[in-house]
Each structure stands twice: as C-alpha cells, then as structure tokens.
C-alpha positions in Angstrom: 33.0 -101.8 -85.8 30.6 -103.5 -83.5 31.0 -103.4 -79.7 32.6 -106.1 -77.7 29.4 -108.0 -77.2 26.9 -106.4 -79.6 27.8 -109.0 -82.4 26.6 -111.8 -80.1 23.2 -110.3 -79.3 21.1 -112.9 -81.0 23.0 -115.8 -79.4 22.6 -114.2 -76.0 18.8 -113.7 -76.4 18.5 -117.3 -77.5 20.2 -118.5 -74.4 18.1 -116.3 -72.2 14.8 -117.2 -73.7 15.5 -120.9 -73.6 17.0 -121.0 -70.0 15.1 -123.2 -67.6 15.7 -121.4 -64.3 15.9 -117.8 -63.1 19.4 -118.4 -62.0 20.5 -119.5 -65.4 18.9 -116.5 -67.0 20.9 -114.2 -64.8 24.1 -116.2 -65.3 23.8 -115.9 -69.1 23.1 -112.2 -68.9 26.0 -111.4 -66.6 28.3 -113.5 -68.7 27.6 -110.9 -71.4 27.8 -107.8 -69.2 31.2 -108.5 -67.8 33.2 -108.3 -71.1 31.5 -104.9 -71.6 33.1 -103.7 -68.4 30.1 -104.1 -66.2 31.2 -106.8 -63.8 28.5 -106.2 -61.1 24.8 -106.4 -61.4 21.6 -106.6 -59.4 17.9 -107.2 -60.3 15.0 -106.2 -58.1 11.5 -105.0 -57.7 11.2 -101.3 -56.9 8.3 -100.6 -54.6 8.5 -97.2 -52.9 8.1 -98.6 -49.4 10.7 -101.3 -49.3 14.5 -101.6 -49.6 16.0 -103.5 -52.5 17.6 -105.6 -49.8 14.0 -107.1 -49.5 13.1 -107.2 -53.1 16.3 -108.4 -54.9 15.9 -111.6 -57.0 19.4 -111.7 -58.7 22.6 -110.4 -57.2 26.1 -110.2 -58.6 27.2 -107.1 -56.6 30.5 -107.0 -54.7 30.6 -109.3 -51.7 28.7 -107.9 -48.7 27.5 -104.9 -50.8 23.8 -105.7 -50.3 24.2 -106.5 -46.6 25.9 -103.1 -46.1 23.2 -101.3 -48.2 20.6 -102.7 -45.9 22.5 -102.0 -42.7 23.3 -98.4 -43.6 19.7 -97.7 -44.7 20.9 -96.6 -48.1 17.4 -97.2 -49.6 16.3 -93.8 -48.3 19.2 -92.0 -50.0 19.9 -94.0 -53.2 19.9 -91.4 -56.0 20.1 -94.0 -58.8 17.1 -95.9 -57.4 15.3 -92.6 -57.0 15.8 -91.9 -60.7 14.8 -95.5 -61.7 11.5 -95.1 -59.9 10.6 -92.3 -62.4 12.4 -93.4 -65.5 10.7 -94.9 -68.5 13.9 -95.7 -70.4 17.4 -97.0 -69.5 19.9 -94.5 -68.3 23.6 -94.3 -67.5 24.9 -93.0 -64.2 28.2 -92.3 -62.5 29.1 -91.6 -58.9 31.1 -88.6 -60.0 27.9 -86.9 -61.1 27.0 -86.4 -57.4 28.8 -83.4 -56.1 29.5 -83.6 -52.3 28.6 -79.9 -52.2 25.1 -80.5 -53.5 24.0 -83.8 -51.8 23.1 -84.6 -48.2 25.4 -86.3 -45.8 23.5 -89.6 -46.1 23.5 -89.4 -49.9 27.3 -88.8 -49.7 27.6 -91.9 -47.5 25.7 -93.9 -50.1 28.0 -92.6 -52.9 31.2 -93.2 -50.9 30.2 -96.8 -50.0 29.6 -97.5 -53.7 32.9 -96.1 -54.8 34.7 -98.0 -52.0 33.2 -101.2 -53.4 34.3 -100.5 -57.0 30.8 -99.3 -58.1 31.8 -96.2 -60.0 29.3 -96.1 -62.9 26.8 -98.1 -64.8 23.4 -98.5 -66.5 20.0 -99.0 -65.1 17.2 -100.7 -67.0 13.7 -100.2 -65.7 10.8 -102.5 -66.8 7.2 -101.7 -66.1 5.7 -104.7 -67.9 3.5 -107.4 -66.1 2.0 -105.0 -63.6 5.2 -104.2 -61.5 8.3 -102.1 -61.7 11.5 -104.2 -61.9 14.9 -102.9 -62.7 18.3 -104.2 -63.6 21.4 -102.2 -62.6 24.7 -103.1 -64.1 27.9 -101.4 -62.7 31.6 -101.4 -62.8 34.7 -99.4 -62.3 35.3 -96.0 -64.1 35.7 -96.2 -67.8 34.0 -95.7 -71.1 31.3 -98.1 -72.4 30.6 -99.0 -76.0 27.2 -97.6 -77.0 26.5 -100.8 -79.0 27.2 -102.9 -75.9 24.8 -100.8 -73.8 22.1 -101.2 -76.4 22.7 -104.9 -76.4 22.5 -105.2 -72.6 19.3 -103.0 -72.6 17.6 -105.3 -75.1 18.8 -108.5 -73.5 18.0 -107.2 -70.0 14.3 -106.8 -71.0 14.3 -110.2 -72.5 15.9 -111.6 -69.2 13.3 -110.0 -67.0 10.5 -111.3 -69.3 12.0 -114.8 -69.2 12.3 -114.7 -65.4 8.6 -113.8 -65.3 7.7 -116.7 -67.5 9.7 -119.0 -65.1 7.6 -117.8 -62.1 9.1 -114.6 -60.9 6.5 -112.5 -59.2 6.4 -109.5 -56.9 4.5 -109.7 -53.6 1.7 -107.8 -55.2 1.4 -110.2 -58.1 1.3 -113.3 -56.1 -2.1 -114.8 -56.1 -3.7 -115.6 -52.7 -6.6 -118.0 -52.7 -9.2 -117.4 -50.0 -12.3 -119.4 -49.5 -15.7 -117.6 -49.9 -16.2 -117.7 -46.1 -12.6 -116.2 -45.5 -13.4 -113.4 -47.9 -16.7 -112.6 -46.1 -15.0 -112.5 -42.7 -12.2 -110.3 -44.2 -14.6 -107.9 -45.7 -16.5 -107.5 -42.4 -13.3 -107.0 -40.4 -12.4 -104.2 -42.9 -15.8 -102.7 -42.2 -14.9 -102.6 -38.5 -17.1 -105.4 -37.3 -16.1 -107.5 -34.3 -15.8 -111.3 -34.4 -19.0 -111.6 -32.4 -20.8 -109.2 -34.8 -19.6 -111.1 -37.9 -20.7 -114.3 -36.3 -24.2 -113.0 -35.9 -24.2 -111.7 -39.5 -23.0 -114.9 -41.0 -24.8 -117.3 -38.5 -21.5 -118.9 -37.3 -19.8 -118.9 -34.0 -17.4 -116.2 -32.8 -14.7 -118.9 -32.5 -15.3 -119.9 -36.2 -14.9 -116.3 -37.3 -11.6 -116.1 -35.5 -10.4 -119.3 -37.1 -11.2 -117.9 -40.6 -9.4 -114.6 -39.8 -6.3 -116.5 -38.5 -6.2 -118.5 -41.7 -6.4 -115.3 -43.8 -3.4 -113.8 -41.8 -1.4 -117.0 -42.4 -2.1 -117.0 -46.1 -1.1 -113.3 -46.4 2.0 -113.8 -44.3 1.1 -111.2 -41.6 0.7 -111.2 -37.9 -1.8 -108.5 -37.1 -5.3 -107.6 -38.3 -4.2 -104.1 -39.4 -1.4 -105.7 -41.6 -4.0 -108.2 -42.9 -6.3 -105.4 -44.1 -3.5 -103.4 -45.8 -2.0 -106.5 -47.5 -5.5 -107.7 -48.6 -6.1 -104.2 -50.2 -2.8 -104.5 -52.1 -3.8 -107.9 -53.4 -7.2 -106.7 -54.4 -8.9 -109.2 -52.1 -11.3 -106.6 -50.6 -13.1 -103.5 -51.7 -11.5 -100.3 -50.4 
C-alpha cells in the first residue's frame, strides 16, 4: 500500500515546477510534508562560516525557533547541520540519537531547545547542484515515517530547490556583481597592496578618483572596509588570488 502522500507525487511535482514564486514552491512542498507527519520545515544555504539564521530562504519552523537558534548560537553546535555539510544523500535523524553522556553541554542545549519546540525527528535533504550547498530539513514530533513518503519528499524537495533556483534564488556567492573595467583595475591594485596615490600614478588618474572607484566597489559588494572588500571580491571571483 502506498504511503500517505506517495500516490500524489506527480501532481506535487507538477505544482512545484509550475509555481511562479519561491513562496508558492515552498507552500506546495510543505502542504505535502505535513500529512506525512513532518509539520515543520526550513530551507537554507549551508556555508561553513554563517548561521542558517542568515541564509534561510524558506521557514516553516515553530514560532520563534529561528530567532532562538540565532540568539543561542546553535549554529556552532548543530549536529544535524554538521552532518548535512558532509552528506551526499538525504538522511533521517532523531534527537534521541544524541546521548547527553556523549555530547557537549552546548550540543545538549541545542538538542533540548529542539525537543522543547516539538522538533523530535526528521529528514534532511542536501543539494549541491548549481554551485552551492542548499538543504531542506523537515521535522516533526516523535513517530514513524512511511518510507514511500520520505522518498516522495526527497524527490519533490530536489525539484523544489531547482524551481526556486529557476525563479531567482541565489546564494551570496552566486550573485553576479558587475564592476566597471576601471573599478576592477583599482580593486586588483588594492589587493596587491598599493595605496590610492600609487594606483593613481599607475592608472594616470587622481588619488580622489581612485578612492571614488574603491568606494563604489565596496557599495556594490555590500561591505564597509577594504579588507572585507578584498575577501568578498575573492569569493565572487572578481580578482585573482
């Protein structure tokens, strides 16, 4: 006998792939997850250096869950996220897997906060397509999940992430930043350690003009210091390391 939602997989995928907004894609997906006992969900990028509180693009977790996650600094001690960073395939998890005797106090705090919110067990679906690591995590109270339902949610989850990408979803690293040729030149020389005066002499422009170009680059990259500008430009591939 098919699972509670497995029979409807083709209809679900059709609704996802024809959705016209990221919010609708997520709504259709969660409408299928809830009957399977997975009433909560979150979708985010998974860079190593940021909290999911900064990279989440779809959130159906319990009220205030994400705010508490950020406030408590759970990013550094999230055992499910740690596994997702390394995983190549979907995996199930349960808070009961984490024995208080074998995890740190901060990891125990992360586990207990999840359990208090009703997040007892779930499934994580990592996706490394399109040059970035994204993941969907679905969660709910304790109980058994139908294997057919989990397979359906895995397949539909990948389709949902692909459709979101088609509708414009991009990580910070994927976003294209357009710099003028002169801005690129100034950026490259700043990276080489040259001062504004030295760059002006090299490019035959004034020191003030160099500073103007650099300030424009900082604005386009969304940073406030030159050190941040260089690091961010390297991430975007705008300069040679």
